[in-house]
N, CA, C and O of each residue as an XYZ file, in Angstrom:
784
protein
N     -47.289    168.130     -1.261
C     -48.620    167.855     -1.789
C     -49.506    169.083     -1.583
O     -49.660    169.554     -0.457
N     -50.077    169.592     -2.644
C     -50.939    170.760     -2.582
C     -52.366    170.319     -2.259
O     -52.940    169.483     -2.958
N     -52.924    170.879     -1.210
C     -54.305    170.561     -0.871
C     -55.205    171.673     -1.380
O     -54.772    172.812     -1.555
N     -56.455    171.327     -1.615
C     -57.412    172.325     -2.081
C     -57.669    173.340     -0.981
O     -57.856    172.982      0.182
N     -57.676    174.600     -1.359
C     -57.886    175.674     -0.388
C     -59.337    175.695      0.063
O     -60.257    175.587     -0.747
N     -59.524    175.836      1.367
C     -60.851    175.933      1.950
C     -60.899    177.224      2.756
O     -60.645    177.207      3.961
N     -61.224    178.356      2.103
C     -61.113    179.649      2.785
C     -62.158    179.858      3.867
O     -63.268    179.329      3.811
N     -61.758    180.652      4.856
C     -62.669    181.035      5.930
C     -63.290    182.395      5.664
O     -64.416    182.664      6.085
N     -62.553    183.253      4.964
C     -63.019    184.619      4.750
C     -63.833    184.732      3.469
O     -63.484    184.144      2.445
N     -64.908    185.484      3.537
C     -65.714    185.749      2.351
C     -64.942    186.690      1.434
O     -64.117    187.468      1.914
N     -65.190    186.639      0.118
C     -64.531    187.567     -0.790
C     -64.760    189.012     -0.342
O     -65.869    189.392      0.036
N     -63.697    189.802     -0.393
C     -63.802    191.208     -0.016
C     -63.544    191.474      1.457
O     -63.399    192.629      1.855
N     -63.484    190.419      2.280
C     -63.172    190.589      3.702
C     -61.666    190.389      3.858
O     -61.154    189.294      3.630
N     -60.964    191.442      4.246
C     -59.514    191.360      4.367
C     -59.038    192.089      5.626
O     -59.718    192.983      6.129
N     -57.875    191.702      6.124
C     -57.293    192.443      7.242
C     -56.750    193.782      6.740
O     -56.607    193.969      5.532
N     -56.448    194.705      7.636
C     -55.898    195.995      7.198
C     -54.538    195.807      6.541
O     -53.819    194.849      6.828
N     -54.198    196.733      5.657
C     -52.930    196.654      4.946
C     -51.788    197.308      5.709
O     -50.624    197.100      5.366
N     -52.095    198.095      6.739
C     -51.066    198.856      7.457
C     -51.449    198.968      8.925
O     -52.574    199.344      9.255
N     -50.503    198.637      9.808
C     -50.715    198.709     11.243
C     -49.497    199.406     11.849
O     -48.362    199.016     11.575
N     -49.720    200.419     12.657
C     -48.619    201.042     13.390
C     -48.764    200.617     14.845
O     -49.820    200.777     15.457
N     -47.682    200.076     15.381
C     -47.687    199.515     16.714
C     -46.468    200.060     17.450
O     -45.374    199.505     17.357
N     -46.671    201.157     18.184
C     -45.559    201.825     18.856
C     -44.465    202.125     17.829
O     -44.679    202.904     16.901
N     -43.286    201.501     17.997
C     -42.186    201.786     17.079
C     -42.115    200.794     15.921
O     -41.137    200.791     15.174
N     -43.140    199.949     15.760
C     -43.181    198.993     14.655
C     -44.212    199.411     13.622
O     -45.274    199.938     13.955
N     -43.882    199.167     12.372
C     -44.810    199.328     11.263
C     -44.991    197.957     10.631
O     -44.019    197.336     10.200
N     -46.210    197.490     10.576
C     -46.542    196.218      9.942
C     -47.391    196.577      8.739
O     -48.489    197.113      8.887
N     -46.892    196.285      7.557
C     -47.646    196.685      6.369
C     -47.457    195.688      5.244
O     -46.506    194.907      5.209
N     -48.405    195.755      4.331
C     -48.348    194.950      3.125
C     -47.047    195.266      2.385
O     -46.654    196.426      2.268
N     -46.388    194.220      1.890
C     -45.179    194.432      1.104
C     -45.478    195.278     -0.126
O     -46.548    195.159     -0.723
N     -44.538    196.128     -0.500
C     -44.650    196.991     -1.672
C     -43.528    196.657     -2.654
O     -42.528    196.059     -2.254
N     -43.669    197.032     -3.943
C     -42.604    196.740     -4.912
C     -41.232    197.281     -4.487
O     -40.216    196.640     -4.753
N     -41.187    198.425     -3.846
C     -39.908    199.018     -3.432
C     -39.213    198.210     -2.339
O     -38.053    198.474     -2.024
N     -39.906    197.230     -1.756
C     -39.320    196.409     -0.695
C     -38.470    195.266     -1.224
O     -37.856    194.544     -0.439
N     -38.419    195.086     -2.540
C     -37.733    193.936     -3.135
C     -36.304    193.781     -2.609
O     -35.979    192.749     -2.022
N     -35.458    194.771     -2.804
C     -34.056    194.634     -2.384
C     -33.882    194.644     -0.869
O     -33.101    193.841     -0.358
N     -34.572    195.514     -0.120
C     -34.435    195.424      1.342
C     -34.885    194.066      1.905
O     -34.272    193.547      2.837
N     -35.948    193.497      1.341
C     -36.423    192.178      1.805
C     -35.397    191.100      1.451
O     -35.101    190.229      2.269
N     -34.856    191.162      0.232
C     -33.837    190.200     -0.185
C     -32.610    190.294      0.723
O     -32.074    189.271      1.149
N     -32.166    191.513      1.019
C     -30.997    191.689      1.898
C     -31.279    191.136      3.295
O     -30.414    190.499      3.896
N     -32.484    191.376      3.812
C     -32.843    190.863      5.142
C     -32.864    189.343      5.154
O     -32.368    188.719      6.093
N     -33.434    188.745      4.116
C     -33.522    187.284      4.081
C     -32.160    186.642      3.850
O     -31.860    185.607      4.444
N     -31.328    187.242      2.994
C     -30.007    186.647      2.776
C     -29.124    186.818      4.013
O     -28.358    185.914      4.345
N     -29.216    187.949      4.694
C     -28.451    188.135      5.937
C     -28.897    187.130      6.993
O     -28.106    186.732      7.849
N     -30.160    186.722      6.935
C     -30.742    185.819      7.933
C     -30.785    184.371      7.464
O     -31.341    183.513      8.149
N     -30.201    184.093      6.299
C     -30.357    182.776      5.680
C     -29.957    181.638      6.621
O     -30.720    180.688      6.793
N     -28.780    181.720      7.227
C     -28.326    180.624      8.093
C     -29.234    180.452      9.309
O     -29.369    179.347      9.834
N     -29.848    181.531      9.750
C     -30.779    181.506     10.882
C     -32.119    180.874     10.483
O     -32.723    180.140     11.266
N     -32.577    181.166      9.259
C     -33.893    180.699      8.803
C     -33.847    179.319      8.144
O     -34.817    178.565      8.218
N     -32.736    178.988      7.508
C     -32.645    177.773      6.700
C     -33.032    176.488      7.440
O     -33.669    175.627      6.833
N     -32.682    176.316      8.716
C     -33.087    175.056      9.364
C     -34.585    174.779      9.294
O     -34.999    173.620      9.333
N     -35.407    175.829      9.191
C     -36.865    175.669      9.209
C     -37.492    175.879      7.839
O     -38.700    175.703      7.685
N     -36.707    176.247      6.853
C     -37.218    176.459      5.496
C     -37.148    175.169      4.713
O     -36.105    174.516      4.669
N     -38.259    174.798      4.092
C     -38.172    173.643      3.210
C     -37.556    174.098      1.878
O     -37.449    175.292      1.600
N     -37.161    173.126      1.078
C     -36.433    173.439     -0.147
C     -37.218    174.333     -1.097
O     -36.623    175.052     -1.899
N     -38.541    174.299     -1.019
C     -39.353    175.134     -1.915
C     -39.177    176.626     -1.619
O     -39.525    177.465     -2.450
N     -38.638    176.964     -0.438
C     -38.442    178.364     -0.073
C     -37.033    178.875     -0.367
O     -36.746    180.051     -0.143
N     -36.157    178.014     -0.862
C     -34.776    178.421     -1.090
C     -34.649    179.540     -2.115
O     -33.714    180.339     -2.050
N     -35.577    179.603     -3.055
C     -35.479    180.676     -4.054
C     -35.706    182.058     -3.446
O     -35.433    183.064     -4.101
N     -36.205    182.132     -2.193
C     -36.357    183.429     -1.536
C     -35.006    184.080     -1.247
O     -34.942    185.276     -0.963
N     -33.938    183.306     -1.317
C     -32.600    183.848     -1.101
C     -32.017    184.451     -2.379
O     -30.874    184.909     -2.380
N     -32.794    184.456     -3.473
C     -32.327    185.046     -4.730
C     -33.174    186.273     -5.058
O     -34.317    186.385     -4.616
N     -32.607    187.180     -5.829
C     -33.363    188.371     -6.240
C     -34.555    187.961     -7.095
O     -35.649    188.501     -6.931
N     -34.352    187.008     -8.009
C     -35.479    186.567     -8.839
C     -36.577    185.924     -7.991
O     -37.763    186.142     -8.236
N     -36.180    185.137     -7.000
C     -37.169    184.544     -6.103
C     -37.920    185.602     -5.324
O     -39.124    185.478     -5.097
N     -37.212    186.648     -4.913
C     -37.866    187.752     -4.206
C     -38.804    188.522     -5.124
O     -39.856    188.995     -4.694
N     -38.423    188.643     -6.381
C     -39.294    189.330     -7.342
C     -40.606    188.560     -7.488
O     -41.684    189.155     -7.472
N     -40.512    187.237     -7.629
C     -41.711    186.407     -7.745
C     -42.542    186.495     -6.465
O     -43.763    186.645     -6.523
N     -41.880    186.402     -5.314
C     -42.573    186.517     -4.029
C     -43.303    187.859     -3.936
O     -44.463    187.915     -3.528
N     -42.613    188.937     -4.319
C     -43.210    190.269     -4.265
C     -44.429    190.401     -5.162
O     -45.420    191.030     -4.791
N     -44.351    189.800     -6.350
C     -45.504    189.843     -7.261
C     -46.692    189.112     -6.648
O     -47.831    189.566     -6.762
N     -46.430    187.985     -6.001
C     -47.510    187.253     -5.342
C     -48.048    188.036     -4.148
O     -49.258    188.103     -3.932
N     -47.134    188.630     -3.374
C     -47.542    189.365     -2.169
C     -48.393    190.580     -2.502
O     -49.177    191.030     -1.667
N     -48.254    191.113     -3.703
C     -49.043    192.283     -4.091
C     -50.511    191.931     -4.297
O     -51.366    192.816     -4.281
N     -50.812    190.653     -4.488
C     -52.224    190.238     -4.528
C     -52.711    190.163     -3.088
O     -51.994    189.678     -2.212
N     -53.914    190.637     -2.841
C     -54.412    190.735     -1.457
C     -55.772    190.108     -1.371
O     -56.746    190.839     -1.551
N     -55.947    188.837     -1.117
C     -54.927    187.865     -0.758
C     -54.213    187.287     -1.982
O     -54.607    187.540     -3.120
N     -53.151    186.503     -1.728
C     -52.466    185.812     -2.806
C     -53.385    184.717     -3.329
O     -54.450    184.467     -2.765
N     -52.969    184.070     -4.404
C     -53.775    182.985     -4.965
C     -53.988    181.858     -3.963
O     -54.986    181.142     -4.038
N     -53.060    181.695     -3.028
C     -53.186    180.638     -2.016
C     -53.822    181.144     -0.731
O     -53.835    180.436      0.276
N     -54.347    182.359     -0.757
C     -55.092    182.860      0.393
C     -54.254    183.473      1.488
O     -54.641    183.436      2.656
N     -53.102    184.042      1.131
C     -52.232    184.627      2.143
C     -52.244    186.149      2.080
O     -52.340    186.744      1.007
N     -52.146    186.758      3.249
C     -51.977    188.202      3.396
C     -50.562    188.381      3.938
O     -50.298    188.059      5.097
N     -49.658    188.889      3.116
C     -48.231    188.917      3.439
C     -47.805    190.311      3.887
O     -47.992    191.296      3.172
N     -47.231    190.372      5.081
C     -46.809    191.639      5.678
C     -45.300    191.690      5.866
O     -44.656    190.677      6.142
N     -44.750    192.889      5.711
C     -43.408    193.172      6.179
C     -43.508    193.795      7.557
O     -44.479    194.481      7.875
N     -42.497    193.548      8.366
C     -42.406    194.176      9.687
C     -41.201    195.100      9.645
O     -40.094    194.672      9.317
N     -41.415    196.367      9.977
C     -40.396    197.403      9.831
C     -40.297    198.220     11.108
O     -41.214    198.225     11.930
N     -39.164    198.915     11.265
C     -39.138    199.986     12.256
C     -39.718    201.230     11.580
O     -40.084    201.171     10.406
N     -39.808    202.327     12.281
C     -40.452    203.507     11.694
C     -39.626    204.160     10.600
O     -40.140    204.988      9.847
N     -38.332    203.795     10.500
C     -37.514    204.244      9.367
C     -37.666    203.297      8.175
O     -37.020    203.477      7.143
N     -38.520    202.294      8.326
C     -38.845    201.287      7.316
C     -37.669    200.366      6.988
O     -37.498    199.943      5.845
N     -36.867    200.066      8.000
C     -35.874    199.007      7.911
C     -36.595    197.682      8.109
O     -37.407    197.552      9.024
N     -36.306    196.692      7.258
C     -36.968    195.392      7.366
C     -36.481    194.664      8.618
O     -35.289    194.399      8.775
N     -37.425    194.347      9.503
C     -37.134    193.599     10.723
C     -37.582    192.148     10.617
O     -37.123    191.297     11.380
N     -38.475    191.862      9.677
C     -38.990    190.502      9.517
C     -40.228    190.511      8.655
O     -40.497    191.472      7.934
N     -40.974    189.435      8.737
C     -42.201    189.319      7.972
C     -43.203    188.448      8.705
O     -42.843    187.667      9.586
N     -44.455    188.592      8.333
C     -45.522    187.780      8.922
C     -46.616    187.599      7.888
O     -46.851    188.475      7.055
N     -47.273    186.470      7.949
C     -48.351    186.166      7.013
C     -49.572    185.677      7.771
O     -49.463    184.950      8.758
N     -50.720    186.085      7.296
C     -51.980    185.471      7.700
C     -52.420    184.617      6.523
O     -52.615    185.127      5.420
N     -52.577    183.306      6.756
C     -52.926    182.369      5.686
C     -54.367    181.902      5.871
O     -54.703    181.263      6.868
N     -55.204    182.228      4.901
C     -56.598    181.766      4.899
C     -56.641    180.470      4.092
O     -57.088    180.450      2.945
N     -56.161    179.379      4.720
C     -56.028    178.132      3.972
C     -56.333    176.894      4.806
O     -56.174    175.773      4.321
N     -56.765    177.074      6.043
C     -56.952    175.896      6.894
C     -58.416    175.619      7.199
O     -58.735    174.803      8.064
N     -59.307    176.306      6.483
C     -60.708    175.963      6.601
C     -61.543    176.984      7.338
O     -61.041    177.978      7.864
N     -62.819    176.711      7.358
C     -63.790    177.645      7.919
C     -63.490    177.940      9.379
O     -63.203    177.038     10.167
N     -63.562    179.223      9.727
C     -63.419    179.642     11.111
C     -61.999    179.829     11.578
O     -61.781    180.221     12.725
N     -61.008    179.559     10.719
C     -59.611    179.589     11.177
C     -58.708    180.306     10.185
O     -58.958    180.322      8.980
N     -57.658    180.895     10.728
C     -56.615    181.505      9.907
C     -55.287    181.128     10.550
O     -55.186    181.046     11.774
N     -54.267    180.899      9.723
C     -52.950    180.498     10.217
C     -52.009    181.693     10.196
O     -52.020    182.487      9.255
N     -51.199    181.815     11.233
C     -50.221    182.892     11.357
C     -48.819    182.311     11.241
O     -48.478    181.337     11.912
N     -48.011    182.925     10.378
C     -46.611    182.538     10.249
C     -45.737    183.776     10.366
O     -46.220    184.889     10.161
N     -44.448    183.603     10.694
C     -43.583    184.764     10.892
C     -42.117    184.362     10.767
O     -41.754    183.195     10.912
N     -41.292    185.363     10.495
C     -39.833    185.202     10.503
C     -39.214    186.524     10.953
O     -39.821    187.585     10.804
N     -38.010    186.451     11.499
C     -37.343    187.647     12.010
C     -35.942    187.765     11.409
O     -35.232    186.770     11.264
N     -35.562    188.978     11.067
C     -34.185    189.264     10.659
C     -33.281    188.863     11.815
O     -33.558    189.196     12.967
N     -32.208    188.154     11.514
C     -31.328    187.624     12.554
C     -30.778    188.721     13.462
O     -30.512    188.465     14.636
N     -30.605    189.925     12.951
C     -30.063    191.014     13.771
C     -31.073    191.576     14.765
O     -30.711    192.372     15.632
N     -32.334    191.171     14.648
C     -33.380    191.736     15.505
C     -34.055    190.691     16.376
O     -35.060    190.990     17.021
N     -33.529    189.471     16.411
C     -34.122    188.450     17.282
C     -33.868    188.822     18.740
O     -32.886    189.490     19.064
N     -34.757    188.386     19.597
C     -34.612    188.631     21.029
C     -35.042    190.010     21.479
O     -34.863    190.364     22.644
N     -35.613    190.802     20.564
C     -36.041    192.166     20.904
C     -37.563    192.308     20.987
O     -38.069    193.419     21.146
N     -38.289    191.207     20.883
C     -39.745    191.261     20.972
C     -40.449    191.663     19.704
O     -41.665    191.857     19.710
N     -39.710    191.797     18.598
C     -40.312    192.230     17.331
C     -41.414    191.270     16.903
O     -42.542    191.687     16.640
N     -41.085    189.985     16.832
C     -42.062    189.008     16.353
C     -43.179    188.823     17.367
O     -44.336    188.668     16.975
N     -42.872    188.834     18.646
C     -43.918    188.692     19.657
C     -44.948    189.808     19.520
O     -46.150    189.543     19.520
N     -44.491    191.048     19.405
C     -45.431    192.178     19.291
C     -46.207    192.131     17.980
O     -47.417    192.360     17.970
N     -45.528    191.837     16.876
C     -46.218    191.777     15.587
C     -47.223    190.629     15.552
O     -48.347    190.800     15.081
N     -46.821    189.460     16.048
C     -47.726    188.304     16.056
C     -48.935    188.548     16.944
O     -50.045    188.141     16.600
N     -48.739    189.208     18.084
C     -49.869    189.521     18.966
C     -50.847    190.456     18.270
O     -52.059    190.252     18.344
N     -50.332    191.477     17.596
C     -51.203    192.426     16.897
C     -51.964    191.748     15.768
O     -53.164    191.972     15.607
N     -51.279    190.922     14.987
C     -51.951    190.249     13.867
C     -52.958    189.212     14.362
O     -53.968    188.971     13.702
N     -52.696    188.600     15.506
C     -53.672    187.669     16.081
C     -54.957    188.402     16.444
O     -56.052    187.934     16.131
N     -54.826    189.547     17.102
C     -56.017    190.335     17.472
C     -56.780    190.781     16.224
O     -58.010    190.742     16.197
N     -56.055    191.197     15.207
C     -56.697    191.629     13.952
C     -57.431    190.455     13.313
O     -58.567    190.604     12.862
N     -56.794    189.294     13.271
C     -57.429    188.121     12.664
C     -58.685    187.719     13.424
O     -59.704    187.398     12.813
N     -58.618    187.734     14.754
C     -59.781    187.327     15.546
C     -60.929    188.325     15.469
O     -62.060    188.002     15.835
N     -60.648    189.529     14.999
C     -61.707    190.527     14.817
C     -62.390    190.405     13.454
O     -63.416    191.044     13.219
N     -61.835    189.594     12.559
C     -62.430    189.420     11.236
C     -63.699    188.576     11.327
O     -63.753    187.626     12.109
N     -64.717    188.909     10.538
C     -65.930    188.083     10.539
C     -65.594    186.642     10.172
O     -64.761    186.397      9.300
N     -66.224    185.721     10.818
C     -66.117    184.278     10.570
C     -64.856    183.650     11.131
O     -64.726    182.427     11.076
N     -63.919    184.421     11.670
C     -62.708    183.835     12.242
C     -62.908    183.676     13.743
O     -63.125    184.653     14.459
N     -62.833    182.431     14.210
C     -62.957    182.206     15.647
C     -61.692    181.625     16.268
O     -61.615    181.454     17.484
N     -60.680    181.318     15.416
C     -59.415    180.854     15.979
C     -58.263    181.173     15.024
O     -58.432    181.247     13.807
N     -57.099    181.356     15.620
C     -55.856    181.543     14.874
C     -54.952    180.387     15.261
O     -54.878    180.018     16.432
N     -54.263    179.814     14.282
C     -53.359    178.706     14.532
C     -51.934    179.090     14.140
O     -51.731    179.821     13.170
N     -50.963    178.604     14.882
C     -49.548    178.697     14.548
C     -49.043    177.271     14.441
O     -49.176    176.491     15.384
N     -48.461    176.921     13.290
C     -47.917    175.588     13.067
C     -46.396    175.695     13.012
O     -45.865    176.539     12.290
N     -45.701    174.870     13.750
C     -44.239    174.871     13.688
C     -43.721    173.494     14.062
O     -44.434    172.678     14.645
N     -42.463    173.255     13.713
C     -41.851    171.981     14.056
C     -41.776    171.837     15.578
O     -41.646    172.827     16.298
N     -41.860    170.620     16.045
C     -41.852    170.360     17.489
C     -40.537    170.764     18.145
O     -40.494    170.939     19.363
N     -39.468    170.917     17.374
C     -38.187    171.335     17.946
C     -37.899    172.823     17.731
O     -36.839    173.311     18.122
N     -38.828    173.538     17.119
C     -38.620    174.971     16.871
C     -39.037    175.746     18.130
O     -40.144    176.279     18.211
N     -38.143    175.793     19.087
C     -38.467    176.373     20.391
C     -38.732    177.871     20.323
O     -39.541    178.387     21.094
N     -38.064    178.579     19.412
C     -38.300    180.028     19.303
C     -39.720    180.321     18.815
O     -40.398    181.189     19.365
N     -40.164    179.609     17.796
C     -41.519    179.828     17.283
C     -42.556    179.445     18.331
O     -43.552    180.146     18.509
N     -42.325    178.342     19.017
C     -43.250    177.914     20.072
C     -43.295    178.926     21.214
O     -44.356    179.162     21.792
N     -42.153    179.522     21.540
C     -42.114    180.510     22.619
C     -42.950    181.734     22.276
O     -43.606    182.298     23.153
N     -42.937    182.157     21.007
C     -43.780    183.281     20.594
C     -45.243    182.926     20.817
O     -45.993    183.701     21.411
N     -45.649    181.750     20.339
C     -47.045    181.322     20.498
C     -47.450    181.324     21.971
O     -48.521    181.816     22.327
N     -46.603    180.782     22.806
C     -46.901    180.702     24.244
C     -47.023    182.098     24.858
O     -47.939    182.360     25.638
N     -46.092    182.994     24.501
C     -46.090    184.343     25.087
C     -47.337    185.135     24.737
O     -47.760    185.988     25.517
N     -47.937    184.870     23.576
C     -49.090    185.684     23.166
C     -50.420    184.963     23.394
O     -51.434    185.297     22.781
N     -50.399    183.972     24.284
C     -51.652    183.387     24.742
C     -52.190    182.230     23.947
O     -53.350    181.860     24.130
N     -51.394    181.633     23.061
C     -51.828    180.425     22.354
C     -51.627    179.236     23.285
O     -50.788    179.274     24.185
N     -52.402    178.184     23.063
C     -52.214    176.952     23.811
C     -51.853    175.846     22.823
O     -52.320    175.833     21.684
N     -51.031    174.940     23.273
C     -50.644    173.815     22.422
C     -51.833    172.870     22.303
O     -52.287    172.296     23.292
N     -52.326    172.718     21.086
C     -53.488    171.862     20.845
C     -53.074    170.418     20.580
O     -53.699    169.476     21.067
N     -52.000    170.264     19.792
C     -51.596    168.895     19.455
C     -50.177    168.889     18.870
O     -49.676    169.895     18.369
N     -49.565    167.727     18.956
C     -48.302    167.442     18.271
C     -48.546    166.183     17.468
O     -49.004    165.173     18.001
N     -48.239    166.249     16.192
C     -48.487    165.098     15.334
C     -47.417    164.939     14.281
O     -46.580    165.824     14.100
N     -47.436    163.816     13.584
C     -46.423    163.571     12.562
C     -46.618    164.476     11.350
O     -47.734    164.870     11.013
N     -45.502    164.789     10.709
C     -45.546    165.480      9.421
C     -44.287    165.125      8.655
O     -43.288    164.701      9.234
N     -44.351    165.304      7.359
C     -43.221    165.004      6.496
C     -42.047    165.931      6.817
O     -42.244    167.121      7.060
N     -40.848    165.396      6.818
C     -39.643    166.204      7.007
C     -39.322    166.902      5.682
O     -39.096    166.244      4.667
N     -39.305    168.239      5.699
C     -39.039    168.984      4.465
C     -37.914    169.993      4.610
O     -37.488    170.578      3.614
N     -37.421    170.214      5.820
C     -36.362    171.193      6.060
C     -35.262    170.538      6.895
O     -35.515    169.530      7.555
N     -34.060    171.084      6.879
C     -32.936    170.435      7.559
C     -33.166    170.125      9.037
O     -32.719    169.080      9.509
N     -33.846    170.992      9.778
C     -34.035    170.765     11.215
C     -35.352    170.075     11.549
O     -35.648    169.851     12.723
N     -36.146    169.737     10.540
C     -37.432    169.092     10.811
C     -37.248    167.817     11.624
O     -36.354    167.012     11.360
N     -38.104    167.656     12.605
C     -38.087    166.456     13.441
C     -39.056    165.397     12.939
O     -39.011    164.247     13.375
N     -39.940    165.789     12.013
C     -40.996    164.884     11.572
C     -42.229    164.960     12.456
O     -43.161    164.168     12.316
N     -42.223    165.940     13.382
C     -43.376    166.160     14.253
C     -43.685    167.647     14.268
O     -42.781    168.477     14.355
N     -44.960    167.975     14.184
C     -45.384    169.371     14.135
C     -46.264    169.709     15.328
O     -47.067    168.895     15.785
N     -46.092    170.933     15.822
C     -46.960    171.460     16.872
C     -48.027    172.324     16.225
O     -47.758    173.031     15.253
N     -49.222    172.269     16.754
C     -50.298    173.174     16.363
C     -50.734    173.935     17.610
O     -51.281    173.361     18.551
N     -50.478    175.237     17.590
C     -50.869    176.134     18.675
C     -52.136    176.856     18.258
O     -52.274    177.239     17.096
N     -53.065    177.047     19.188
C     -54.359    177.662     18.861
C     -54.696    178.751     19.868
O     -54.450    178.623     21.067
N     -55.262    179.816     19.345
C     -55.872    180.829     20.209
C     -57.261    181.108     19.658
O     -57.424    181.419     18.478
N     -58.264    180.992     20.533
C     -59.658    181.197     20.143
C     -60.093    182.636     20.395
O     -59.538    183.331     21.246
N     -61.069    183.055     19.657
C     -61.716    184.342     19.916
C     -62.378    184.271     21.289
O     -63.041    183.281     21.596
N     -62.214    185.300     22.121
C     -62.891    185.261     23.419
C     -64.406    185.190     23.229
O     -64.942    185.715     22.254
N     -65.077    184.547     24.155
C     -66.538    184.473     24.085
C     -67.113    185.886     24.175
O     -66.652    186.713     24.963
N     -68.124    186.140     23.353
C     -68.764    187.446     23.367
C     -69.818    187.492     24.455
O     -70.488    186.492     24.714
N     -69.973    188.638     25.092
C     -70.993    188.737     26.146
C     -72.371    188.336     25.618
O     -72.785    188.776     24.545
N     -73.061    187.515     26.366
C     -74.405    187.082     25.995
C     -74.447    185.941     25.014
O     -75.527    185.507     24.614
N     -73.254    185.429     24.603
C     -73.279    184.330     23.629
C     -73.195    182.988     24.336
O     -73.203    181.944     23.684
């Protein structure tokens, strides 16, 4: 079910398109990333599929990646997403992350995935921490949320490691093979400003 978008960011307010973080490069996807992104996602398909709903299955095809890339080139996308690739400095695809301006005033949602060959190396933890700080520095954003299935322990561990707190667990529709029908919502608030 598609809900009406309720953006938090004013038109023209966007996160940076490129972030260098030690040996990681986090940047907006480019047209030349089509085949490397497709190869990363297909190599990681069995790792990602338990958490992907059926609407994401076309990402495992070149045509699906082409459509995804065309959408990602809009900044933000029509649904209010800022889509990043995560790379090493040689620009090998290590994963991806999105900031979604779709959950209402004052909030932005963070999502991420990791190439199966790079899990356990802190790639997603470092990228998610950097994007959280960037999001909380945006005008009008006072919290970042991470939503994941209640049994997705890897995603929850990232949220916990970067200072999010579990706000709630509630029911949700099962849409992916490993879905439990319960979702966690992790939240991190902007620190209070001096004198506020």
